[in-house]
Structure formats: C-alpha cells, structure tokens
C-alpha positions, 0 to 999 in steps of 0.5 A: 939245711933250709931256713924253714926246716931249721926253724921246725927243728928249733921249735921241736926242741923248744916244745920238748924242753917246755914239756920236760920242764912241766913234767919235772915241775908237776910230777917229780916235785909235787906228785911223786913225793906225796905218792911215795910217802902215802902209798909206797911208804904205807908199810913203813912206821911213819910218814916221816920215815917214808919222806926220809927214805925218799930224800935219801934216795933222791940225794943218792941219785943226784950224787950218782949223776954228779959223778957220772956227768963229767965222765959221760960228757967227756966220752961224748966229746971224744966220740965226736957225735953227741946226738947218737950218744944221747939217743941210744937205748939203755 
C-alpha cells in the first residue's frame, strides 16, 4: 500500500473517531436524557421517575455490553478477520 493511500485511510479513521465522539458528547450525554424525561416520559407521574427509568435502561445496556464484549472480541480473534466482523449488518 502506498504512503498516500495509507495516510488517507488514517485520516478517514481519525475523522470518524472525532465525529463519533462529538455525537456521543452532544446527543447521548446532553440531548437524549432531556428529551426522554420531558417528551418520552411525559405520561409518567414525575420527571424524576422518567430519569430513573432512563438511568436503569442505560445501566442495563452497559451491563449487556460489558458481558458481551469479551465474548464477541474472542469470536473476532478466532475468525482472524476483525474488519468484516465489525462491518456486518444486523
């Protein structure tokens, strides 16, 4: 692989990482919890209950990721092809 193409690939991954970090910071940490408690949780008795449900859902999803990550990482290592494993459509 030539040097210019390699640099383009590295730059593309850097831009992807930067954009993904910006999304996680603004949407997942700032916008989505407020949306959930005010809009999606509007039918709940209180905003505190909506926040509690949001926190519980987030905790459960992180627990699932913590359990599945080592398993999926091992499968990826055994398959000897990490890139196709990451790019599969669900």
